C-alpha positions, 0 to 999 in steps of 0.5 A: 500500500502506497500513502505518497500523497498522504505522506506529502500532506502529512509533511506540510502539515507538521509545519503548520498544524501542531503534531500534523494532525487536529486531534490527537486521537488521529495521530499515528505516533503510537502505532507508526507510519503515516495517518491516511488522509481521507478524501471521501467515504461512501457507505461503510468504506473510505478512500484516502488522498492515493485511493486506497480503499478501507472498511471504516470502523472509526466512523469519526469516532462514532458519529456516523451511525448511518455510514458515510453520504447518507442519502436522506442526510445529505438531502437534509442538509442541502435543504439546510444550507439553502436556507442558510448556515447560522443566524445567531438567533433560534430556529425552528430545528432547534425546537424540532431536535430538542423534542426528539431528545426529551421524547426518547432520553426519559430524564431528559425534561430541558436540554441545551444544545452546544458545539461539542462533548467537551461543551456539554461536560464542562457545562454540566460539571458548572451547572452541578456545582452551581446547583449543589454548593459544592466544588469536587467532582468525582470521575473515574480513572480512565474515563475521557470526558473531553478536554476540559480543565476539570476533566484532565486530571489523574489519581495519586497514588492511592485513592484518596490522593487530591488529583493532579494535573494531566495536562501542562496548562492545568492549575493545580489549585482546580485539579485538586477539586477533581477526585478520581475513583477507578471505575467499576470500583464502588468501595474506592467511590465511598472513600472519597465521599467519606473524606469530602462528605459535604463538598462533592457536587457531582458524580460524572461517569461514562456509564459504559466506558469508552475511552479505554476501549470498551468496558462495561459497568459490572452488575451493581455499579451503577446503581451503587452510584445512583445510591451513593449520590442520593445519600449525600445529595451529590448530582449523578452526571451520565456521559453519554457522549458516546453511548447516546442514541448508538446502543439504544434509542434512548441511550444507555439510561434505556438499558440499565435502567439508572436515572441520572440527574444529568446526561451529556450528548454528542456525536450521533445526534449530529449526524456527522456535524459539530453538535453536544448537548446536556440535558436533565431535570427541569428545577437544574436546566432552569437554572441555566442562564437566560432562565437562571445565573448559571452563564453558558453561551455559544454563538454557533449553538443550535447551528442549523447545519447540526440541526437538520443533520441529526433530526434526520439522524434521529428520524431514521434511527427511529424506524423499527429494526434499526437497532436490532440490525446493528446488534445482529452485525455487532454480535456477529463480528464480534464472536468471529474475531474471537473464533479467528483469534481462537483458531489461530491460537491467540487470546482475544477478547471482544467487549461490546455494548451495541454496535461499538466494541473493542478487542482486547489481546488477552483471554480475561475479562477488563474491567478498569484502566489497570486490566486495560493497560495489562493487554498485549499492546505490542502484537496490538499494534503488529495486528493494527498495522496489518489490518491497515495493509488488509484495508481495514481502518481501526482506530490507531490506539488499542484504547479507542473503541471501534464502531459498526453503522447501518451500512455494516452489511453482511458482506462488510462483516465477512470482509473484515473477518478475513482481513483478521483472519489474513493478519494472524 
């Protein structure tokens, strides 16, 4: 496979764009080589600047649940462009998508549209602090909630150690307001409440952790978080930027039957365009300006193009059988990958929730970041490189989720499994 054009573009980009990419997840520094620079996509496929074809398992890290170039979404976008790209004023489209979100996501009585998942999570954290009059936030090791200062924090040497900045530029004093617990560890979480019983505003959690691969909650974990919050007057925030409208019509909260106070959304609700949202109980959301005093604003929030693409995507996802078909394809792929590795005598475990999954090179279940980090990273890199050569585009990290779309049909799944077989 030749990447002459990609290499030329990447060489020039590195002198103008930090690292040559506009998001670190696009870099190939951890897997080696030059990232293919994509030119176009259709259905489950993408092509790079050199004309190489790939089955796309990245799907823009989740938003493209309908695949590339869905005709109905394109028609909605074309119509929106004819009317105008942005107004800085309210539009009917904002109400339409808000109605769809509130209708399908039961805990969301009111919703505020923003421009990214990061904006959604940092706004929800600000609201939680204002509503409770408290300062501290609990997050979980291995969960990612965007690049807001409050969330770029890692744990210290012990469960009660104050957070430390995970990036230069994050003030230590702010990092210390974020407490970090181990995912799937209720005892560790409870210990933070014992240390700070009256100053925890919220717990924020990916109900299914999708930023250390795919780590589902163990039975009782999410209910335990709900109970801790109820006992201490703390808000529970679900970060469903990845899982919202992807794993079920109402997100993961529909599956787990746990009701958070606030939910953060993004990715799928924009149909491939930049968007985010946060919503929840009416009494909380009415504290957001201009209804209340908690300030949050955005010039392009509710952008007509993003709203049009997102509304059409949600309409399509509401049709009978869509999620059932996604589940069937994802199950066939996950089982097929494990069977193929077993046939080659190689350890492998695919952890999955709906149409998102991750392959771990281990033969044991993975429950937290330590267990994720203990999997065979070196072998995974070799597997990634081989899959790329065989025309399968995976995220360039063993710790990122893979995604399927409604366009990943039986023939596409077979093509992926054949590439897995040839890569071992």
